[in-house]
N, C-alpha and C positions, 0 to 999 in steps of 0.2 A: 701119776697114773698114765699109762701109755696106750694109744689107738690105733686100730689100721685105718690108713687115711688113702683112697684110691684117685688117682687123678688120670682123666682120659684126655690124651693129646701130649706131644713130648715137644711144644715150641718153648719160647723164652719165659712166657708165665706159668708155664709148666714147672719149668726149671727153677725160678725164682722162689714159685712158693713152695717147692721141696726145699730149698736152701732155708728157708726161713723158718720152715716146720722142723728142719734139721737143729737150727741153732736154736730153736724154742724149747725144744725137749728131744734130745738124741735117744730116747726110748721108744719114738713113736716108728712104726712101720710105714714106707710108703713103699705103695706099688703105682707104677706107671704103665699105660696101654695105649698102644700109638697105631695106626692101621695102616702105618707106612713101612718099609724096610730099614729106614733111616731118621735119625730124630733130627728136628728142625727143617724139613725140607718144604712146609708148607710157608705160613705168612712170616715165619721167623727168618727166612731166608734172607741172607746178608743182600742180595740185589733187588728184593722186595722193597715193597713202597715203605713199609715200616721201619727201615733200618736205618733211620738217620739219627733219633738221638736229640730233636729238638727239646728247646726249654720253655715255647709257649711265648717268649718274648719278642721273635720275630715274624709271626704269624700274622700278618694284618687281615686276613680273613675271620680269625676269632673275634676280631673287632667289630660289635655291633653299632650301627649308626642310627639313633634315632632321633628325629629333631633336629638333626645338626650337634647332636650331642654323641660323644665318644663313649663308649661302655667297654671296659677292658677286664670282667668279671671273669669270663674265662681264659682268658691269658692269665690271670694272676691262678686262678684255679690250676692250671695246668703246669705252669712254672711251680708249684706249692709240691704237688704229686710227682714232678720230672725232679724236685729234690731229694725227695726219699727213695727216689730210685739212685742217686748220686751218691747218699748217703750210706746205703747198702754198699755201693760199690766200694766207698772209701773203707767201709770196714773190714772188708773181703783184702783191701790193700794194706790196710793197717795190721789184721790179726795175720797177714800173710797165709790166707786161704789158699789162695792158688794166684799164679803169675798172671797179671790184665794186659801184658804186652800183646799188642796187636789187637787188643778187644776194646779198647778205648783210646780216641788220640784227639789232642788238643785241637781242636778246630774252630775258629770262629764265626759267628751264625751274621748275616747281613739282611738288611730287609732295603730295598730303595723301589725309590717313585721318581715318575718324570716330573720335571721341575713345576708344571702346573699342578700336580698334586701336593706339592712342599708343604701348604697350610693343614693339609690332613694328615701327613705321616709327623709333622712337627707338634699337632695336638695328641695325637697317639702316642709318640715319644714321651712327653711331659706328663701323662698320665702315670704312662710305665714305669718311667724314670723314679718315681716316687718309693715303689718296690725294689728295683733294684738298678742300683749307682754305677754299676759298672755298663749301662747302655751309653751310648755315645751318639751324638747327631750332628751332620755336617753337610753341608752343600760346595766344600771348597774343592774344586777342578784339581788342584795339585795331590790332595789327600785322597781323594776319590780315587785317581788315577794309582796313586802308590798302592792302597789297600785292594783293589781290584782290579788289575792290569787286562785282565782278560775281555772284561766289559766294556772299557773304554776305547783300548787299544785296535786301530784298525777300524772303528766305529765311523761310517759315512754319514749315518742319520745324526743331523746337529741338534741335538737335545741334551740338555743338561740335566742332572740327574742330585737328586739327597737321598741320602741314605742314614741309617741306623746301624751302629755297629757293637754286636756284643761280643767281646772277646771272651770270656767262659763259657764258650759252647765247645761241644764234644760232638766226636762222631762216633757212632759205637754200633761195634758187630754183633748185633745179638744172635746171629746163630753160632758165632764163634764162642758167645759168653755161656749159653745154655751147653753145649758142647761140653766146656769145661764144667760145669757145676753138676751137669750129670757123673762125669767122669769120675767128678772128686767124690759125690755120695756113692757111686758105685764101687769105688777103690775101698771106702771105709765100710762096705756093705749096710749101708745105711738105707739103700734103694734099691727096689728090683723091678728094672724095664722089659717089659715084653713088648717084641714087634711086630708087627703085621697081625695084630688083633683084630679085630670086629667086634664093636658093642650092639649087641640084639636087644637088651632090656634092661633098664633099671628099676626094680619093686622096694619101696618100703616095707620092712616086716619092723613092726614096733620102733625100738632104737637102732635099729641096724637097715642096711641095704643089702638085697641080693642081687648081685650083678651078672649077668647071663653073658658070656664072651664066647667066641667061636673062631677055633683055627684048628683045621683037620678033624673037626668035631667041636661039639658043644660041652660047658661047663660053667658052674657057678662057682663064686666068691662073696664072702660074708665082708662088710666093711662097715666102720663108725661114721666116716665121713667121705665125702663124695665132691670133688672138683671137676666139672665138664668144661674144659677149654680148649675144644676139638675142633676149632674156625668152622669151616663149613659144616660140621657135622654136628655142631653145638643144638642147633634149634630143632634137628630132626631128632635128637636121643630126648630133648627136653620135650617133643611132642608126645614120644611113646610113654615117657615117665607121667607127664599131668599136660593134656592137650588142652583145659580150659584155660592154664596159662598161657601155650604157645599161641591161642589162635589172637590174642593180640598183635603177634610178631609176625614180619613178614621178610623176606632177603632179597637184597636188591644187589647182586655180582657186580663189580666193577674190574673191569680188565684193566690191564696198565703194559706199557712198552716203554722202554727207556732208549733214548741216542747215547751209546757208551762211546767215550774219547781213552784212547791207550797211549796217548801221544806224551813221553815222558818230559818234553820242553813245558809241555803247557802244564801239566799236573805241578812242577816246581813252581810254576806263577800262582797257582789256584789252590791256597790250603784253604778253603772256604765254603760255606754253605750259604748260598744267595736265594733269597726270597724274594721274589718282585710284585709288581702290581697283578692284578686280574687283567689277562689279553680280552679286548674287545668282543662282546657278545657272549663271554663265556661265564657261565654261573659259578658262585661261589667256591671254595675248596678247590679249584682248577688251576691256580697257582702255578705254573714250572718252576721246578728248584734247578739251579746250578750247582751241584753237588759233588764234593770229593768224598771218596767212600774209601774204604780200608778193607780190604779183602784179604785178612790174616797177614802176610806179605807184600800183597800188591797194592796201589793203589789207580783208583779208576775216577775220571770223571762223568757225573752222569747226568743228562740234562731231560727232565719229565717229571713225574709219569706222563703218558699220552692216555687217558683214560678210555675206557671204551665199554660198551654193555657184551655181557656173555651171560649165557646162560650154565656153563660150569661153576659151582662153587668148590671146586678143589684143584689145585694146580696137578695132581699128581693122582688124579682120578677122574673117571668120565661121569662121575655124579652131576647130576643138574637139577636146578630147580623144580623143572616140568613135572616128577615123581610127585614133589608136595603139591601139586596145583590142583584146584576145584573149581568148580562155576563160579562161588565166590569170590575166590582169589582173583579169577581173570575180570570179573566185573570190578572189581576192588583196582587191580592194576590199572584197568583202561582209566578209571577215572583220576588216579593218580598221574598219569601220564598227561591227562590234558589238564590237571591243576598245575603240572610241572614241565610242561612243554619246552620252556626253555633248557632244562637239564637235561631232559631226554634226548633231545635234537641235537644238543652239544655230543654227549653220547654217541649217538648214531653216529657224527659227522667223524668224530676221531676216533671211532671203530674202521673208518672205510679209507680213511686218510693214507695216502702212500708213502713208502720212506721220502721221497724227493720233498713232499710236501712239510713232512715233519724237519725234516734240514730247514727247508725255508724259514719256521719258526725259529729257531735258534738264531738267525739273523737279526733278529730285534734285540737279542743280547749281547751278539758278539761277531765279528767275522773271522775270528781266529781258526774257528774249528774246519777242517777239511774231511779228515778221512774219519766218519762214523760208522759204527755199526747198530743195529738195533737188537734188543734184546727182550724178553717179556721181563715184566716189573711185577708179577704175581698177580693176585687177586685182592681185591679190599670188598668183603662183604657186609655191606652198610646194612643197617636196620630199619625198616620201615614199622611203623608203630601204630597201631588203628586208635585213632584219637575223635571223639565226636561221630562215628561210623566212616571217617575217611583215613587212609594212609599216608602217616606224615615221616619225611626222612629224618633220620635222627643219626646226626654225627658223632661219632666214639664210641664208646664200651659201655656195655650195661651189666651189670650184676645182677641175676635172677636167684632168690632164694627161696624154699620149700617153708612152711610153718615152723616147723622146729629148727629152723637155720641150719639144718645138718648136711643139706646138698645145695650146689651152688652150681649156674651156669653161666658163662660169659658168653655173649653176644657182642656183634659190632667190630668196628676196626678203628682206624687211627683216630685219636692216640691210644694205642696199646702196650706196644712196648716199651716206648718211652714211659710209662706210668705204671709197670708192671709191679713194683716194690708196692703203689699204694693199693693196687688191686690185691695183692696177696694180702696185706694189711687188713683191708676190710673185711676179707674171708676168714683169716684168722682171729681177727677181733671178734666175730660172730659165734665161733666154733668154740674157743677158749677165753669166752667172758671178759674181754677187752684186757686180757693180761699183757702188761708191758712190753712192747718189743720195743727194746729199748736200742736192739742198733739202727732202726730207722727212725725211732721216734719224731713227729715234729720238733726240731728246733726253731724257736720263736726267736732268737737272737739273731740278729744278721751277722754279727761278728761270730758268733760258733758257726752259723752256715757256713761263712767264709771260710774260715777255717777247715771244714769238710771239703769244700771246695779244692780247696788248696791240696790236701791231700793226693786229687786225683791229677793235679797237675804233671806233667812227663819234663824233666828238665831237658833243656834243648835250644834251640833259637825261638825267642818271643815273636810273637806276631805283632806288627806293626802297628803301633798306639799314637794314641793324640789326645 
């Protein structure tokens, strides 16, 4: 049996979902609507916050500390979900669906702490290592200097470091990956992509959905299934479809800025993604990264992102959260701001920080960087969910279904792109009654998982090991 499936938004999650629908049943008709005149220029853009492809193994902020006990449930959950994305990419490479060159690059991941926090890092490391034997730990100065020379070299602050080293990390250009997927499906005539189209409303009619669309006039289409993954537009579309469900959610748009270096000599020394400890007076999830990023054929080192508050919910549109505000929302936001003063104050301070102050921040990591320029890092539309009459900040993504599970809405931010295959699998499981998605199904055997990971590894110079 074949279905008509409509996907709203043309980013990486839309692309991965489309590819999985095609692999599941080539008879399905896929229609994608995008409000911009190009695909993947919002949250999936290569220089956006989301474009890193971490595996949850080095993100210390995911670790919960309760009564001096370390809980790594979130790390393991994200690592499992990211493995599904790697499995899908492995099948793409194995079946030669299309070339992954400049899409995925072997890039080790590092977490490092000052010496005073060695005990904390070691406790985290021991727990995570149970699930991932590839993770290493050291506080040996010689090894650290070899692994990450930019952090240690020319450093005047006399502090020792300890670090965890995850060799099997990747840098993934999600913008380029989504372009490749859409190009592949379009060439096979398995998908129709409509750009610069605005979704006016979605209405349920028995087992179908009527979607009203505008471009130089109004028209309607009928679809069996609908997936709304339109970034900043998702909540607005959900409000039009089901106001009762949407009342529980609100959005907190967080802006971002990168400091970027294109110095080729530094880039040669730094094929790493580095996650550090949270800076003083900064809230959770504000850890700066010192990332290598591959922009198709060009590599850059990105430091940040420097977060900030914004009213805009999209990068390429003037749409703001003010349109959806009412008196109840304003009151809720005031209460939220008071209860989460440290986060709000931090975001305001970051918003007004000058370039010189941002450059000074990098000095606690390295003295090697001189010529840096600022560039927008896109937006993270974090979820604020109402619980016990108060708004609570929810990190991550959330998929919301209607009663018959035939329409799904994706809300939230990071990790989104990294776990795109897991999000798509969750939706397709609901739509097609848990039909076996063999190409990304959970591989319980660690040995088999390692085989899948090795398929993605590119031949070349091995990273430094110990």
